[in-house]
N, C-alpha and C positions, 0 to 999 in steps of 0.2 A: 299697559294702561296710560301710556302719555302718550297715545292715538293723534295727532292733528284734530280729530272731532270732537275730543275728550274736552281740551279745554279753549278757550280763547279770552280775548279781552273783554271786557266788559263794556257796554253802549257810554259809558263815561269816557271809557277809556283811561280809568283811575288804576285798575289794578287786572289781573288777569284772575281766571275762577273756572270752574266748571262748565263747560259749555252748557246750557239748563235746556236749551231749545231743541238739541239734537237729540236724533231716535236712533244714534248709531249704539250698537248693543253694550260696547265698552261704555260709551256716555251716561248708558241709564244704570250701567251699577252705579258708577261714580255718584249718579244724582240720589241713586239708594241709599247707596254708603252716607252721602253728605245730610241728608234728610235723617238717617238713622243718628249718626251723630250731632247732631241739635235737637232730635227731640228728645233720647235718652236721659241730658243733662237736665231739659227744662222737666221733665217729668220725676226724676230726682229732687230737683228744688221745689216742687211744689209737692213732694210729698213730705220732703224733710222739713220744708217750716211750715207746714201743716200739722206734724207731728210736734212738732216746736211750740207752736201756738196751744196744741191740745195739753200737754204738760205742763203747760205754764199756766192754762186756766186752773187748773187741778192742783197746782202747786198755791197760787191766789187762795183759791179757794180753802186750802190747808191751813194759810198765814191766818184768812180771815177767822177761821176757824180756832185756831190756836189761841189768836189775841182776844175771842169774846170771851171762851173759856178760862184764862187766865195762866197762872204757871202753876205745874202741877194739879190741874183740874180744879184750883180755888178759882172764884170769878171774882176777878179783881173790880168789877164793876157793877152797882147792885142795878137789878132788872130796873127799878124806877129809873135809873139815870138812861138806861138805853135806850133811846127813841128809834123804831126800826125804820121811821119813815125819813130819817136823817142820814144824810150820805157822808161817812167816818171819812176824815182826812186817810190816803195811802199812808202805808207804813214806808219805810227807805228800801225793802227789798220789794215792796210792790211798787214803788215808784222805778225801781231799777231796772225790775222784769219789764214792764211796760214801755220803758225807753228802750230797750234793747228790742221788742217787738217790735216799735213804731220803725226805727232803724232798720230793722230786716225788713218788714214790710215795704220802706221808702227804696233798702236799696234793689232789691227783688223786681218791683213795679218799673225804676229806672232801667234795669236790665231788660225786662219785657218790652215796654218802649221804647228801649235803644232799638233791641234788636228785631222790634215788629215791622220795620217798614220793608229792611230789606228782605225778610223773610215773605212779605208780600211781593214782593219784585220778585224773587227766586220762586216763590208758587205761579207766580202769573208766569212766567215765562215758561216753566215745566208745564203747565196745564193749556196753556193756547198756542206754545210755539211761537208768537209774535217776540221780536225782541223790544226790549223795554226803552219808553226815551230816556235819553244819557241825563235829562234834567232829576227824572224819577231817580235813577242809578245812583246819580251822586247825592240826592236828599235822605236817601237810603245809608250810604255809606258815611256822611255828614251827622245823621243820628247817632250812629255807634261809634264814633270819636268823642260826641257831646259826651254819650255814656262815659266812656271810658274815663275822661274828665269830671266829673260829675261824682261820683262815686269815690274818689279818694278825697275831694273838696267837701263833700256829705260829712262824711267820717270827721275827719279834720275839726270840722264845727261843732259837730255831735258830743263828740268823746271827748272829755276831759285829760284821761291817760294817753292817748296818742298826742295830741298836743303837747303835753307834758315831755312824753317822749321824743318827739320831732324836735322839741326847743331846745333839747339836753344834746341831740346829734348835732344842731345845725350849729350848737357853740362848738362842741367837737371838732368839728370840720372848720370853722373860722380858724380856732385854735392850729389847728393843725395845717392850714394854710397857709399863716402867720410864719409857724415855725420853719416850714418849706422856703415860704420867701426869704425867711430872715439867714436859713444855711445857703441859699442860692447867694445874696446880697455879700455874705461874707467868704465865700469861696472865690 
């Protein structure tokens, strides 16, 4: 599989990859394998997040039904107090589910936006057989790198528990580095 026709340097000269424009049988096998390797996870992610979204909708509907019916089937709010036109404030589990759903949608969208340019570059090279301009190739790589930086930063900003854990680990790392520094100075 590692014949010279199978791999080549990218047009931006920043990485080595499958020779997308090659029509060599070995290269065609590699191109097909790469497209399958990219497509299967993408299909799985779309399926998984669609399933999560549908389950969350059902869960929110059940929470609303439980809060309207009250505890043990006893209605805690009289019919006169319930105005069907007013939107009720979201419950804490409902807010958490909406927050997680928003995070998931943003992260999946960021991944798709990050990988779309390089995928378009690859498809262009496969379909036309032309060499992609180096600037376009570099911009595609840049999008992937920016997406890889964006995901953890976004999670740190949105997730309180993750921020606490990172803060604790940072304190621990500082403590260990001070202990190491003190032990090397005393030795």
